[in-house]
Biopython code that builds the backbone (N, CA, C, O; Angstrom):
import numpy as np
from Bio.PDB.StructureBuilder import StructureBuilder

atoms = [
    (1, "UNK", "N", (-2.113, -6.244, -9.158)),
    (1, "UNK", "CA", (-1.646, -5.049, -9.824)),
    (1, "UNK", "C", (-0.640, -5.395, -10.916)),
    (1, "UNK", "O", (-0.676, -4.817, -12.002)),
    (2, "UNK", "N", (0.255, -6.335, -10.632)),
    (2, "UNK", "CA", (1.272, -6.702, -11.618)),
    (2, "UNK", "C", (0.641, -7.321, -12.862)),
    (2, "UNK", "O", (1.085, -7.061, -13.981)),
    (3, "UNK", "N", (-0.378, -8.129, -12.672)),
    (3, "UNK", "CA", (-1.061, -8.736, -13.816)),
    (3, "UNK", "C", (-1.784, -7.663, -14.628)),
    (3, "UNK", "O", (-1.783, -7.711, -15.858)),
    (4, "UNK", "N", (-2.395, -6.705, -13.954)),
    (4, "UNK", "CA", (-3.085, -5.625, -14.655)),
    (4, "UNK", "C", (-2.121, -4.736, -15.421)),
    (4, "UNK", "O", (-2.473, -4.190, -16.468)),
    (5, "UNK", "N", (-0.902, -4.586, -14.903)),
    (5, "UNK", "CA", (0.101, -3.750, -15.570)),
    (5, "UNK", "C", (0.559, -4.369, -16.884)),
    (5, "UNK", "O", (1.009, -3.662, -17.786)),
    (6, "UNK", "N", (0.445, -5.686, -16.990)),
    (6, "UNK", "CA", (0.838, -6.369, -18.219)),
    (6, "UNK", "C", (2.347, -6.511, -18.339)),
    (6, "UNK", "O", (3.094, -6.027, -17.488)),
    (7, "UNK", "N", (2.787, -7.172, -19.391)),
    (7, "UNK", "CA", (4.219, -7.463, -19.538)),
    (7, "UNK", "C", (5.092, -6.227, -19.749)),
    (7, "UNK", "O", (6.291, -6.267, -19.477)),
    (8, "UNK", "N", (4.507, -5.137, -20.227)),
    (8, "UNK", "CA", (5.300, -3.920, -20.458)),
    (8, "UNK", "C", (5.228, -2.940, -19.290)),
    (8, "UNK", "O", (5.963, -1.953, -19.258)),
    (9, "UNK", "N", (4.348, -3.209, -18.338)),
    (9, "UNK", "CA", (4.216, -2.355, -17.165)),
    (9, "UNK", "C", (4.961, -2.951, -15.987)),
    (9, "UNK", "O", (5.600, -3.997, -16.103)),
    (10, "UNK", "N", (4.873, -2.278, -14.857)),
    (10, "UNK", "CA", (5.495, -2.826, -13.650)),
    (10, "UNK", "C", (4.686, -2.427, -12.432)),
    (10, "UNK", "O", (3.941, -1.447, -12.442)),
    (11, "UNK", "N", (4.854, -3.204, -11.400)),
    (11, "UNK", "CA", (4.208, -2.935, -10.113)),
    (11, "UNK", "C", (5.296, -2.776, -9.071)),
    (11, "UNK", "O", (6.220, -3.586, -8.993)),
    (12, "UNK", "N", (5.182, -1.739, -8.281)),
    (12, "UNK", "CA", (6.142, -1.490, -7.207)),
    (12, "UNK", "C", (5.392, -1.575, -5.889)),
    (12, "UNK", "O", (4.468, -0.803, -5.634)),
    (13, "UNK", "N", (5.798, -2.520, -5.058)),
    (13, "UNK", "CA", (5.213, -2.658, -3.732)),
    (13, "UNK", "C", (6.114, -1.974, -2.721)),
    (13, "UNK", "O", (7.331, -1.923, -2.896)),
    (14, "UNK", "N", (5.520, -1.455, -1.673)),
    (14, "UNK", "CA", (6.288, -0.779, -0.627)),
    (14, "UNK", "C", (5.844, -1.334, 0.718)),
    (14, "UNK", "O", (4.650, -1.415, 1.008)),
    (15, "UNK", "N", (6.821, -1.715, 1.534)),
    (15, "UNK", "CA", (6.508, -2.159, 2.882)),
    (15, "UNK", "C", (7.519, -1.579, 3.859)),
    (15, "UNK", "O", (8.647, -1.255, 3.489)),
    (16, "UNK", "N", (7.095, -1.454, 5.115)),
    (16, "UNK", "CA", (7.959, -0.863, 6.139)),
    (16, "UNK", "C", (9.009, -1.831, 6.672)),
    (16, "UNK", "O", (10.031, -1.397, 7.204)),
    (17, "UNK", "N", (8.775, -3.132, 6.540)),
    (17, "UNK", "CA", (9.694, -4.100, 7.122)),
    (17, "UNK", "C", (10.309, -4.994, 6.052)),
    (17, "UNK", "O", (9.656, -5.357, 5.074)),
    (18, "UNK", "N", (11.550, -5.333, 6.254)),
    (18, "UNK", "CA", (12.229, -6.221, 5.309)),
    (18, "UNK", "C", (11.560, -7.586, 5.270)),
    (18, "UNK", "O", (11.472, -8.198, 4.206)),
    (19, "UNK", "N", (11.085, -8.073, 6.415)),
    (19, "UNK", "CA", (10.438, -9.386, 6.453)),
    (19, "UNK", "C", (9.207, -9.422, 5.553)),
    (19, "UNK", "O", (9.027, -10.376, 4.795)),
    (20, "UNK", "N", (8.362, -8.403, 5.625)),
    (20, "UNK", "CA", (7.167, -8.381, 4.776)),
    (20, "UNK", "C", (7.516, -8.106, 3.321)),
    (20, "UNK", "O", (6.874, -8.640, 2.416)),
    (21, "UNK", "N", (8.521, -7.283, 3.094)),
    (21, "UNK", "CA", (8.964, -7.031, 1.717)),
    (21, "UNK", "C", (9.463, -8.324, 1.094)),
    (21, "UNK", "O", (9.181, -8.596, -0.074)),
    (22, "UNK", "N", (10.194, -9.119, 1.848)),
    (22, "UNK", "CA", (10.690, -10.391, 1.317)),
    (22, "UNK", "C", (9.550, -11.361, 1.059)),
    (22, "UNK", "O", (9.596, -12.110, 0.082)),
    (23, "UNK", "N", (8.529, -11.368, 1.906)),
    (23, "UNK", "CA", (7.356, -12.214, 1.651)),
    (23, "UNK", "C", (6.676, -11.797, 0.351)),
    (23, "UNK", "O", (6.237, -12.649, -0.422)),
    (24, "UNK", "N", (6.588, -10.513, 0.110)),
    (24, "UNK", "CA", (5.975, -10.023, -1.130)),
    (24, "UNK", "C", (6.813, -10.432, -2.336)),
    (24, "UNK", "O", (6.270, -10.839, -3.363)),
    (25, "UNK", "N", (8.122, -10.324, -2.215)),
    (25, "UNK", "CA", (9.009, -10.753, -3.315)),
    (25, "UNK", "C", (8.843, -12.240, -3.596)),
    (25, "UNK", "O", (8.759, -12.654, -4.752)),
    (26, "UNK", "N", (8.796, -13.041, -2.539)),
    (26, "UNK", "CA", (8.634, -14.482, -2.695)),
    (26, "UNK", "C", (7.298, -14.815, -3.345)),
    (26, "UNK", "O", (7.217, -15.714, -4.182)),
    (27, "UNK", "N", (6.258, -14.095, -2.963)),
    (27, "UNK", "CA", (4.937, -14.305, -3.553)),
    (27, "UNK", "C", (4.948, -13.977, -5.043)),
    (27, "UNK", "O", (4.356, -14.698, -5.845)),
    (28, "UNK", "N", (5.616, -12.897, -5.409)),
    (28, "UNK", "CA", (5.714, -12.522, -6.821)),
    (28, "UNK", "C", (6.476, -13.596, -7.604)),
    (28, "UNK", "O", (6.065, -13.976, -8.700)),
    (29, "UNK", "N", (7.578, -14.082, -7.041)),
    (29, "UNK", "CA", (8.345, -15.145, -7.709)),
    (29, "UNK", "C", (7.494, -16.395, -7.876)),
    (29, "UNK", "O", (7.476, -17.000, -8.948)),
    (30, "UNK", "N", (6.790, -16.783, -6.818)),
    (30, "UNK", "CA", (5.949, -17.986, -6.860)),
    (30, "UNK", "C", (4.842, -17.849, -7.899)),
    (30, "UNK", "O", (4.418, -18.837, -8.498)),
    (31, "UNK", "N", (4.380, -16.627, -8.106)),
    (31, "UNK", "CA", (3.339, -16.380, -9.091)),
    (31, "UNK", "C", (3.866, -16.159, -10.493)),
    (31, "UNK", "O", (3.096, -15.901, -11.418)),
    (32, "UNK", "N", (5.193, -16.259, -10.656)),
    (32, "UNK", "CA", (5.794, -16.070, -11.978)),
    (32, "UNK", "C", (5.716, -14.636, -12.476)),
    (32, "UNK", "O", (5.713, -14.399, -13.684)),
    (33, "UNK", "N", (5.653, -13.687, -11.567)),
    (33, "UNK", "CA", (5.536, -12.277, -11.945)),
    (33, "UNK", "C", (6.926, -11.652, -12.012)),
    (33, "UNK", "O", (7.615, -11.531, -10.999)),
    (34, "UNK", "N", (7.321, -11.263, -13.199)),
    (34, "UNK", "CA", (8.648, -10.692, -13.410)),
    (34, "UNK", "C", (8.655, -9.168, -13.428)),
    (34, "UNK", "O", (9.713, -8.549, -13.546)),
    (35, "UNK", "N", (7.489, -8.572, -13.312)),
    (35, "UNK", "CA", (7.390, -7.110, -13.394)),
    (35, "UNK", "C", (7.095, -6.479, -12.031)),
    (35, "UNK", "O", (6.450, -5.434, -11.948)),
    (36, "UNK", "N", (7.576, -7.128, -10.963)),
    (36, "UNK", "CA", (7.324, -6.668, -9.604)),
    (36, "UNK", "C", (8.637, -6.274, -8.940)),
    (36, "UNK", "O", (9.631, -6.997, -9.016)),
    (37, "UNK", "N", (8.623, -5.125, -8.293)),
    (37, "UNK", "CA", (9.739, -4.667, -7.472)),
    (37, "UNK", "C", (9.156, -4.308, -6.111)),
    (37, "UNK", "O", (8.093, -3.691, -6.036)),
    (38, "UNK", "N", (9.832, -4.684, -5.052)),
    (38, "UNK", "CA", (9.368, -4.348, -3.709)),
    (38, "UNK", "C", (10.444, -3.511, -3.028)),
    (38, "UNK", "O", (11.609, -3.904, -2.962)),
    (39, "UNK", "N", (10.036, -2.361, -2.528)),
    (39, "UNK", "CA", (10.958, -1.424, -1.876)),
    (39, "UNK", "C", (10.591, -1.254, -0.408)),
    (39, "UNK", "O", (9.435, -1.412, -0.016)),
    (40, "UNK", "N", (11.601, -0.928, 0.393)),
    (40, "UNK", "CA", (11.357, -0.569, 1.783)),
    (40, "UNK", "C", (10.960, 0.901, 1.849)),
    (40, "UNK", "O", (11.544, 1.737, 1.158)),
    (41, "UNK", "N", (9.987, 1.211, 2.664)),
    (41, "UNK", "CA", (9.557, 2.593, 2.812)),
    (41, "UNK", "C", (8.278, 2.647, 3.606)),
    (41, "UNK", "O", (7.784, 1.625, 4.082)),
    (42, "UNK", "N", (7.740, 3.852, 3.750)),
    (42, "UNK", "CA", (6.459, 3.983, 4.434)),
    (42, "UNK", "C", (5.621, 5.068, 3.767)),
    (42, "UNK", "O", (6.094, 5.814, 2.909)),
    (43, "UNK", "N", (4.373, 5.128, 4.186)),
    (43, "UNK", "CA", (3.406, 6.030, 3.546)),
    (43, "UNK", "C", (3.715, 7.496, 3.769)),
    (43, "UNK", "O", (3.214, 8.349, 3.038)),
    (44, "UNK", "N", (4.525, 7.802, 4.757)),
    (44, "UNK", "CA", (4.850, 9.190, 5.067)),
    (44, "UNK", "C", (5.973, 9.737, 4.192)),
    (44, "UNK", "O", (6.194, 10.947, 4.141)),
    (45, "UNK", "N", (6.674, 8.854, 3.511)),
    (45, "UNK", "CA", (7.775, 9.256, 2.634)),
    (45, "UNK", "C", (7.992, 8.156, 1.608)),
    (45, "UNK", "O", (8.906, 7.341, 1.733)),
    (46, "UNK", "N", (7.136, 8.145, 0.592)),
    (46, "UNK", "CA", (7.175, 7.068, -0.398)),
    (46, "UNK", "C", (8.468, 7.105, -1.213)),
    (46, "UNK", "O", (8.861, 8.168, -1.694)),
    (47, "UNK", "N", (9.127, 5.966, -1.373)),
    (47, "UNK", "CA", (10.379, 5.913, -2.128)),
    (47, "UNK", "C", (10.134, 5.849, -3.640)),
    (47, "UNK", "O", (10.544, 4.902, -4.312)),
    (48, "UNK", "N", (9.460, 6.875, -4.153)),
    (48, "UNK", "CA", (9.129, 6.983, -5.571)),
    (48, "UNK", "C", (9.352, 8.421, -6.021)),
    (48, "UNK", "O", (9.257, 9.361, -5.231)),
    (49, "UNK", "N", (9.648, 8.567, -7.302)),
    (49, "UNK", "CA", (9.824, 9.894, -7.886)),
    (49, "UNK", "C", (8.477, 10.608, -8.008)),
    (49, "UNK", "O", (7.430, 9.964, -8.069)),
    (50, "UNK", "N", (8.510, 11.920, -8.043)),
    (50, "UNK", "CA", (7.305, 12.708, -8.281)),
    (50, "UNK", "C", (6.666, 12.293, -9.607)),
    (50, "UNK", "O", (7.371, 11.998, -10.572)),
    (51, "UNK", "N", (5.356, 12.273, -9.652)),
    (51, "UNK", "CA", (4.589, 12.010, -10.883)),
    (51, "UNK", "C", (5.078, 10.771, -11.615)),
    (51, "UNK", "O", (5.243, 10.797, -12.835)),
    (52, "UNK", "N", (5.311, 9.688, -10.885)),
    (52, "UNK", "CA", (5.868, 8.484, -11.507)),
    (52, "UNK", "C", (4.899, 7.311, -11.554)),
    (52, "UNK", "O", (5.201, 6.302, -12.192)),
    (53, "UNK", "N", (3.746, 7.408, -10.901)),
    (53, "UNK", "CA", (2.826, 6.276, -10.807)),
    (53, "UNK", "C", (1.512, 6.566, -11.520)),
    (53, "UNK", "O", (0.932, 7.640, -11.360)),
    (54, "UNK", "N", (1.049, 5.604, -12.303)),
    (54, "UNK", "CA", (-0.263, 5.705, -12.934)),
    (54, "UNK", "C", (-1.371, 5.414, -11.921)),
    (54, "UNK", "O", (-2.446, 6.014, -11.961)),
    (55, "UNK", "N", (-1.084, 4.483, -11.014)),
    (55, "UNK", "CA", (-2.062, 4.047, -10.017)),
    (55, "UNK", "C", (-1.346, 3.842, -8.689)),
    (55, "UNK", "O", (-0.233, 3.318, -8.650)),
    (56, "UNK", "N", (-1.984, 4.254, -7.615)),
    (56, "UNK", "CA", (-1.524, 3.936, -6.258)),
    (56, "UNK", "C", (-2.640, 3.148, -5.585)),
    (56, "UNK", "O", (-3.791, 3.585, -5.549)),
    (57, "UNK", "N", (-2.287, 1.981, -5.051)),
    (57, "UNK", "CA", (-3.249, 1.142, -4.339)),
    (57, "UNK", "C", (-2.774, 1.009, -2.892)),
    (57, "UNK", "O", (-1.629, 0.638, -2.634)),
    (58, "UNK", "N", (-3.655, 1.312, -1.967)),
    (58, "UNK", "CA", (-3.343, 1.212, -0.547)),
    (58, "UNK", "C", (-4.403, 0.350, 0.122)),
    (58, "UNK", "O", (-5.598, 0.617, -0.002)),
    (59, "UNK", "N", (-3.965, -0.680, 0.829)),
    (59, "UNK", "CA", (-4.905, -1.574, 1.498)),
    (59, "UNK", "C", (-4.529, -1.705, 2.971)),
    (59, "UNK", "O", (-3.538, -2.353, 3.308)),
    (60, "UNK", "N", (-5.308, -1.098, 3.833)),
    (60, "UNK", "CA", (-5.084, -1.223, 5.265)),
    (60, "UNK", "C", (-3.853, -0.509, 5.783)),
    (60, "UNK", "O", (-3.257, -0.942, 6.769)),
    (61, "UNK", "N", (-3.461, 0.577, 5.137)),
    (61, "UNK", "CA", (-2.244, 1.288, 5.532)),
    (61, "UNK", "C", (-2.565, 2.647, 6.139)),
    (61, "UNK", "O", (-1.994, 3.011, 7.167)),
    (62, "UNK", "N", (-3.450, 3.386, 5.535)),
    (62, "UNK", "CA", (-3.663, 4.777, 5.941)),
    (62, "UNK", "C", (-4.129, 4.914, 7.388)),
    (62, "UNK", "O", (-3.815, 5.908, 8.042)),
    (63, "UNK", "N", (-4.867, 3.940, 7.893)),
    (63, "UNK", "CA", (-5.307, 4.030, 9.292)),
    (63, "UNK", "C", (-4.140, 3.911, 10.265)),
    (63, "UNK", "O", (-4.276, 4.266, 11.436)),
    (64, "UNK", "N", (-2.999, 3.419, 9.798)),
    (64, "UNK", "CA", (-1.828, 3.246, 10.658)),
    (64, "UNK", "C", (-0.911, 4.463, 10.673)),
    (64, "UNK", "O", (0.021, 4.521, 11.475)),
    (65, "UNK", "N", (-1.162, 5.434, 9.802)),
    (65, "UNK", "CA", (-0.272, 6.591, 9.717)),
    (65, "UNK", "C", (-0.591, 7.607, 10.807)),
    (65, "UNK", "O", (-1.743, 7.776, 11.207)),
    (66, "UNK", "N", (0.449, 8.275, 11.275)),
    (66, "UNK", "CA", (0.265, 9.264, 12.337)),
    (66, "UNK", "C", (-0.262, 10.597, 11.812)),
    (66, "UNK", "O", (-0.877, 11.359, 12.559)),
    (67, "UNK", "N", (-0.026, 10.881, 10.533)),
    (67, "UNK", "CA", (-0.487, 12.140, 9.942)),
    (67, "UNK", "C", (-1.075, 11.841, 8.567)),
    (67, "UNK", "O", (-0.361, 11.752, 7.568)),
    (68, "UNK", "N", (-2.378, 11.690, 8.547)),
    (68, "UNK", "CA", (-3.061, 11.312, 7.294)),
    (68, "UNK", "C", (-2.811, 12.320, 6.180)),
    (68, "UNK", "O", (-2.685, 11.925, 5.021)),
    (69, "UNK", "N", (-2.738, 13.598, 6.493)),
    (69, "UNK", "CA", (-2.535, 14.602, 5.448)),
    (69, "UNK", "C", (-1.175, 14.431, 4.778)),
    (69, "UNK", "O", (-1.057, 14.639, 3.571)),
    (70, "UNK", "N", (-0.158, 14.061, 5.528)),
    (70, "UNK", "CA", (1.157, 13.794, 4.933)),
    (70, "UNK", "C", (1.089, 12.571, 4.031)),
    (70, "UNK", "O", (1.622, 12.581, 2.921)),
    (71, "UNK", "N", (0.437, 11.520, 4.505)),
    (71, "UNK", "CA", (0.321, 10.289, 3.710)),
    (71, "UNK", "C", (-0.446, 10.546, 2.409)),
    (71, "UNK", "O", (-0.020, 10.103, 1.343)),
    (72, "UNK", "N", (-1.568, 11.256, 2.491)),
    (72, "UNK", "CA", (-2.316, 11.574, 1.275)),
    (72, "UNK", "C", (-1.487, 12.472, 0.352)),
    (72, "UNK", "O", (-1.521, 12.310, -0.868)),
    (73, "UNK", "N", (-0.756, 13.403, 0.924)),
    (73, "UNK", "CA", (0.115, 14.267, 0.121)),
    (73, "UNK", "C", (1.159, 13.465, -0.641)),
    (73, "UNK", "O", (1.461, 13.771, -1.794)),
    (74, "UNK", "N", (1.707, 12.446, -0.003)),
    (74, "UNK", "CA", (2.684, 11.575, -0.671)),
    (74, "UNK", "C", (2.056, 10.824, -1.837)),
    (74, "UNK", "O", (2.664, 10.693, -2.899)),
    (75, "UNK", "N", (0.839, 10.334, -1.634)),
    (75, "UNK", "CA", (0.139, 9.639, -2.720)),
    (75, "UNK", "C", (0.003, 10.562, -3.915)),
    (75, "UNK", "O", (0.323, 10.173, -5.038)),
    (76, "UNK", "N", (-0.464, 11.767, -3.691)),
    (76, "UNK", "CA", (-0.700, 12.677, -4.812)),
    (76, "UNK", "C", (0.595, 13.243, -5.380)),
    (76, "UNK", "O", (0.620, 13.683, -6.530)),
    (77, "UNK", "N", (1.662, 13.241, -4.604)),
    (77, "UNK", "CA", (2.980, 13.635, -5.127)),
    (77, "UNK", "C", (3.478, 12.634, -6.162)),
    (77, "UNK", "O", (4.027, 13.026, -7.191)),
    (78, "UNK", "N", (3.287, 11.338, -5.893)),
    (78, "UNK", "CA", (3.841, 10.317, -6.796)),
    (78, "UNK", "C", (2.922, 9.991, -7.968)),
    (78, "UNK", "O", (3.371, 9.419, -8.961)),
    (79, "UNK", "N", (1.645, 10.346, -7.866)),
    (79, "UNK", "CA", (0.725, 10.069, -8.977)),
    (79, "UNK", "C", (1.004, 10.982, -10.169)),
    (79, "UNK", "O", (1.276, 12.172, -10.013)),
    (80, "UNK", "N", (0.929, 10.394, -11.359)),
    (80, "UNK", "CA", (0.990, 11.194, -12.577)),
    (80, "UNK", "C", (-0.313, 11.986, -12.692)),
    (80, "UNK", "O", (-1.324, 11.587, -12.114)),
    (81, "UNK", "N", (-0.307, 13.099, -13.427)),
    (81, "UNK", "CA", (-1.564, 13.819, -13.666)),
    (81, "UNK", "C", (-2.593, 12.861, -14.278)),
    (81, "UNK", "O", (-2.296, 12.153, -15.241)),
    (82, "UNK", "N", (-3.775, 12.846, -13.724)),
    (82, "UNK", "CA", (-4.828, 11.938, -14.199)),
    (82, "UNK", "C", (-4.712, 10.542, -13.621)),
    (82, "UNK", "O", (-5.515, 9.671, -13.954)),
    (83, "UNK", "N", (-3.714, 10.306, -12.748)),
    (83, "UNK", "CA", (-3.541, 8.988, -12.132)),
    (83, "UNK", "C", (-4.681, 8.665, -11.176)),
    (83, "UNK", "O", (-5.482, 9.533, -10.828)),
    (84, "UNK", "N", (-4.741, 7.419, -10.763)),
    (84, "UNK", "CA", (-5.831, 6.970, -9.907)),
    (84, "UNK", "C", (-5.314, 6.473, -8.565)),
    (84, "UNK", "O", (-4.244, 5.871, -8.476)),
    (85, "UNK", "N", (-6.088, 6.735, -7.536)),
    (85, "UNK", "CA", (-5.767, 6.304, -6.179)),
    (85, "UNK", "C", (-6.900, 5.415, -5.686)),
    (85, "UNK", "O", (-8.048, 5.853, -5.606)),
    (86, "UNK", "N", (-6.583, 4.175, -5.359)),
    (86, "UNK", "CA", (-7.554, 3.221, -4.854)),
    (86, "UNK", "C", (-7.125, 2.798, -3.457)),
    (86, "UNK", "O", (-5.977, 2.408, -3.249)),
    (87, "UNK", "N", (-8.036, 2.874, -2.509)),
    (87, "UNK", "CA", (-7.664, 2.418, -1.174)),
    (87, "UNK", "C", (-8.824, 1.748, -0.461)),
    (87, "UNK", "O", (-9.994, 2.051, -0.695)),
    (88, "UNK", "N", (-8.458, 0.837, 0.407)),
    (88, "UNK", "CA", (-9.412, 0.166, 1.291)),
    (88, "UNK", "C", (-8.840, 0.265, 2.692)),
    (88, "UNK", "O", (-7.655, 0.008, 2.904)),
    (89, "UNK", "N", (-9.657, 0.628, 3.626)),
    (89, "UNK", "CA", (-9.159, 0.801, 4.981)),
    (89, "UNK", "C", (-10.298, 0.674, 5.980)),
    (89, "UNK", "O", (-11.471, 0.636, 5.608)),
    (90, "UNK", "N", (-9.939, 0.612, 7.230)),
    (90, "UNK", "CA", (-10.915, 0.531, 8.316)),
    (90, "UNK", "C", (-11.253, 1.953, 8.765)),
    (90, "UNK", "O", (-10.368, 2.759, 9.050)),
    (91, "UNK", "N", (-12.545, 2.238, 8.820)),
    (91, "UNK", "CA", (-13.008, 3.528, 9.323)),
    (91, "UNK", "C", (-14.014, 3.237, 10.427)),
    (91, "UNK", "O", (-14.961, 2.474, 10.236)),
    (92, "UNK", "N", (-13.800, 3.846, 11.566)),
    (92, "UNK", "CA", (-14.703, 3.658, 12.701)),
    (92, "UNK", "C", (-15.307, 5.011, 13.051)),
    (92, "UNK", "O", (-14.588, 5.968, 13.340)),
    (93, "UNK", "N", (-16.628, 5.081, 13.023)),
    (93, "UNK", "CA", (-17.313, 6.343, 13.290)),
    (93, "UNK", "C", (-17.628, 6.544, 14.771)),
    (93, "UNK", "O", (-17.780, 7.678, 15.224)),
    (94, "UNK", "N", (-17.727, 5.455, 15.521)),
    (94, "UNK", "CA", (-18.084, 5.544, 16.938)),
    (94, "UNK", "C", (-17.030, 4.841, 17.788)),
    (94, "UNK", "O", (-16.280, 3.995, 17.301)),
    (95, "UNK", "N", (-16.990, 5.205, 19.058)),
    (95, "UNK", "CA", (-16.079, 4.554, 20.003)),
    (95, "UNK", "C", (-16.420, 3.063, 20.102)),
    (95, "UNK", "O", (-17.590, 2.688, 20.178)),
    (96, "UNK", "N", (-15.393, 2.230, 20.101)),
    (96, "UNK", "CA", (-15.596, 0.786, 20.201)),
    (96, "UNK", "C", (-15.338, 0.310, 21.619)),
    (96, "UNK", "O", (-14.527, 0.881, 22.348)),
    (97, "UNK", "N", (-16.043, -0.744, 21.993)),
    (97, "UNK", "CA", (-15.829, -1.311, 23.323)),
    (97, "UNK", "C", (-14.450, -1.954, 23.397)),
    (97, "UNK", "O", (-13.854, -2.297, 22.376)),
    (98, "UNK", "N", (-13.964, -2.108, 24.595)),
    (98, "UNK", "CA", (-12.649, -2.734, 24.830)),
    (98, "UNK", "C", (-12.609, -4.138, 24.239)),
    (98, "UNK", "O", (-11.608, -4.519, 23.633)),
    (99, "UNK", "N", (-13.678, -4.912, 24.403)),
    (99, "UNK", "CA", (-13.685, -6.296, 23.910)),
    (99, "UNK", "C", (-13.589, -6.338, 22.387)),
    (99, "UNK", "O", (-12.924, -7.214, 21.835)),
    (100, "UNK", "N", (-14.233, -5.419, 21.717)),
    (100, "UNK", "CA", (-14.145, -5.372, 20.258)),
    (100, "UNK", "C", (-12.746, -4.942, 19.825)),
    (100, "UNK", "O", (-12.186, -5.519, 18.893)),
    (101, "UNK", "N", (-12.186, -3.955, 20.477)),
    (101, "UNK", "CA", (-10.833, -3.492, 20.122)),
    (101, "UNK", "C", (-9.800, -4.591, 20.290)),
    (101, "UNK", "O", (-8.826, -4.639, 19.538)),
    (102, "UNK", "N", (-9.992, -5.474, 21.261)),
    (102, "UNK", "CA", (-9.001, -6.516, 21.550)),
    (102, "UNK", "C", (-9.222, -7.804, 20.773)),
    (102, "UNK", "O", (-8.373, -8.694, 20.823)),
    (103, "UNK", "N", (-10.333, -7.934, 20.054)),
    (103, "UNK", "CA", (-10.627, -9.164, 19.310)),
    (103, "UNK", "C", (-9.987, -9.094, 17.928)),
    (103, "UNK", "O", (-10.574, -8.546, 16.995)),
    (104, "UNK", "N", (-8.803, -9.640, 17.798)),
    (104, "UNK", "CA", (-8.033, -9.568, 16.545)),
    (104, "UNK", "C", (-8.783, -10.171, 15.365)),
    (104, "UNK", "O", (-8.610, -9.726, 14.230)),
    (105, "UNK", "N", (-9.609, -11.175, 15.619)),
    (105, "UNK", "CA", (-10.353, -11.803, 14.527)),
    (105, "UNK", "C", (-11.327, -10.848, 13.857)),
    (105, "UNK", "O", (-11.665, -11.029, 12.688)),
    (106, "UNK", "N", (-11.777, -9.844, 14.578)),
    (106, "UNK", "CA", (-12.678, -8.854, 13.995)),
    (106, "UNK", "C", (-11.955, -7.881, 13.067)),
    (106, "UNK", "O", (-12.587, -7.237, 12.229)),
    (107, "UNK", "N", (-10.630, -7.771, 13.211)),
    (107, "UNK", "CA", (-9.860, -6.781, 12.466)),
    (107, "UNK", "C", (-9.034, -7.375, 11.341)),
    (107, "UNK", "O", (-8.465, -6.641, 10.533)),
    (108, "UNK", "N", (-8.963, -8.679, 11.283)),
    (108, "UNK", "CA", (-8.125, -9.316, 10.263)),
    (108, "UNK", "C", (-8.961, -10.273, 9.434)),
    (108, "UNK", "O", (-10.009, -10.749, 9.869)),
    (109, "UNK", "N", (-8.477, -10.542, 8.235)),
    (109, "UNK", "CA", (-9.202, -11.443, 7.349)),
    (109, "UNK", "C", (-8.641, -12.784, 7.460)),
    (109, "UNK", "O", (-9.109, -13.706, 6.792)),
]
sb = StructureBuilder()
sb.init_structure("model")
sb.init_model(0)
sb.init_chain("A")
sb.init_seg("    ")
for serial, (resi, resn, name, xyz) in enumerate(atoms, 1):
    if name == "N":
        sb.init_residue(resn, " ", resi, " ")
    sb.init_atom(name, np.array(xyz, "f"), 0.0, 1.0, " ", f" {name:<3s}", serial, name[0])
structure = sb.get_structure()
C-alpha cells in the first residue's frame, strides 16, 4: 500500500497490539518506506478521521470482529466519497469438523 501511495501519499496501518504494530513499523523501516504510520486500534473503532482514507485494505480481520456491521460501518465512515474498500478474509459456508478447526496449518499461510 505504501508503495502504491507514492512519495506524496501515505499508508496508515492499524493493529490491536503494540507488538504487531512494532513489527509493522520495523518492516516499513527495513523496506525503506518513509510514508508509513502504524497506529494502535481495532476494526470496531478505527483511529482515523471521518472521510480521511482513499482506500481501506483489510486482510484477515473482519472474521475476528464481534459485530461485523460495526466494523463495516467504521470502514465506510473513514472512506472518502468514492473511496475503495478491499478485503480478503475467511468465509465458511458449512460447519467444519473438529479436526479441521484445530489444524492451524489450514488457517495460516
